[in-house]
C-alpha positions as CSV (number, residue, x, y, z in Angstrom):
1,M,28.9,50.9,-139.8
2,T,29.9,50.3,-136.4
3,Y,27.6,47.6,-134.4
4,N,27.5,47.6,-130.6
5,G,27.2,44.0,-130.0
6,F,28.8,40.9,-129.8
7,M,29.5,38.3,-132.4
8,P,28.8,35.1,-131.5
9,G,31.3,32.0,-131.3
10,W,31.9,29.7,-134.0
11,P,32.3,26.5,-132.2
12,Q,31.9,24.2,-135.5
13,L,34.7,26.1,-136.7
14,D,38.1,24.1,-136.7
15,D,41.7,25.8,-136.3
16,A,42.4,26.2,-139.8
17,A,39.2,27.4,-141.1
18,I,39.4,30.3,-138.3
19,A,43.0,31.1,-139.6
20,N,41.6,31.2,-143.2
21,T,38.9,33.2,-142.2
22,L,41.2,35.6,-140.4
23,N,43.6,36.1,-143.5
24,H,40.8,36.5,-145.9
25,V,39.2,39.1,-144.0
26,I,42.9,40.9,-143.7
27,I,44.2,40.2,-147.1
28,D,41.1,40.1,-149.2
29,L,38.4,42.4,-147.7
30,G,41.2,45.1,-146.7
31,A,43.4,47.2,-148.7
32,G,45.6,44.1,-148.8
33,A,48.2,42.9,-146.2
34,P,49.7,45.1,-144.2
35,A,53.9,45.2,-144.7
36,G,55.4,42.3,-142.6
37,F,52.1,40.5,-142.3
38,T,52.5,36.7,-141.8
39,P,49.3,34.8,-142.6
40,Y,47.7,33.4,-139.3
41,T,48.2,29.6,-139.0
42,A,46.0,26.7,-137.6
43,D,48.7,26.2,-134.5
44,E,48.4,29.9,-133.8
45,V,44.5,29.9,-133.4
46,A,44.9,26.8,-131.3
47,A,47.4,28.1,-129.0
48,H,44.7,30.7,-128.1
49,R,41.6,28.5,-127.7
50,G,42.3,28.2,-124.1
51,D,42.8,32.0,-123.4
52,G,39.3,32.0,-122.0
53,L,38.1,35.5,-123.2
54,T,34.9,36.4,-123.1
55,P,32.9,38.6,-125.6
56,A,33.1,41.5,-123.3
57,A,36.8,41.0,-122.8
58,V,37.4,40.7,-126.5
59,H,35.2,44.0,-126.9
60,E,37.4,45.8,-123.9
61,L,40.6,44.6,-125.6
62,R,39.4,45.8,-129.2
63,A,38.6,49.2,-127.5
64,E,42.2,49.5,-126.2
65,L,43.6,48.6,-129.7
66,G,41.5,51.4,-131.2
67,L,39.5,48.8,-133.4
68,N,35.8,49.5,-132.5
């Protein structure tokens, strides 16, 4: 099912929890990890915290990547 809305932020989650969530969705909820997939780390999440993306910008980026 496709939803046309924004997912709220999760400010209460630390970088490790976000990395673990991303990895769970990709590996366990999909058809398994794609070839060459390297699990996300807390350091990678931390590196993107300051990107300043708005929910609308994330939505646009997902559309560009064909993920919507």
